[in-house]
N, C-alpha and C positions, 0 to 999 in steps of 0.2 A: 683345424685352423687353418687360416688364412696362408694362401704361399706365401706373401711378401707384407711387409709393414704397410706399402703403399697399396695394396689391395685391401686390407684391413682399413684403411683412410678413407678410401673411395667409399667402402661399404658403410662409415660410420656416417661420411658426408650424406650420401644416400636416405640414411635412416633419419636422420637430423630434420634434412629438406623436407621428406613426406611427411612425417611425424609434428615437423615444429617443436621436436623434443630439447631437453637441455641436456648440457654434459653430463649432468650427472644420471639423467634418464637414460642416457645413451652409454654411459661406463654400464650401469645396471643391467642395460640390454647384451651387452657384449661381454660382459664377464672381465672387465677389466677397469684400471684406476682412473680418475678424473683425470690425472695427469698425464696419462697415455693418451686419452681422448684429444686433450689439448696439444700435445704434441705432434700427435699424426694430424690434426688438421689446420694447426699454424706453420709445423714446419715441413712435413712430409708432402701432404696435401698439393700446395702451390707449386711443388717442383713438377708433379709428376699428373697433374690435371687442374692448370690455374683457371678454367672456365668453371669446374666445380666448385674450385676454393670459393671464387666469388660468390658463388649463389648459396654457400654454405654461411658465408661471411656475414649475408643478409640475416639468417636467422641467427648468429652469434650477438649480431648489433641489436636485434630485438632483444633477446633474453637478458643480454646484460642491460639494457635499459628498463628492463621489468624487475629483474632482481629485486630490487628495495620494496618494491610493492609484494612481491608474493614473501619475501621474507618478513614485510610488517604484516600482512595476514597470516602468516602460520604463527608468528608470535601471540598476536591478539586473539587467535584461537586456542593456543596453548592456556592463555589465563583467563577466559571465558569459560573453560571445562571446570575450573576448581572451585 
């Protein structure tokens, strides 16, 4: 377990930057909820490491812009199998 929530926020940010992962994949990797990932990245990280927050914000913005495409692809694949 991390020493502090700020440590966890920094580890989450590094993971997402290195992998380009989603909030869901980060939550699964760290064994926490998506809500916790959001809280760590949106509220805690800007206070403890503003530079890292700006870098992870880019990844979050890209994922947000693409999520409707991923969701559509998943739905299309779901109904193709039937």
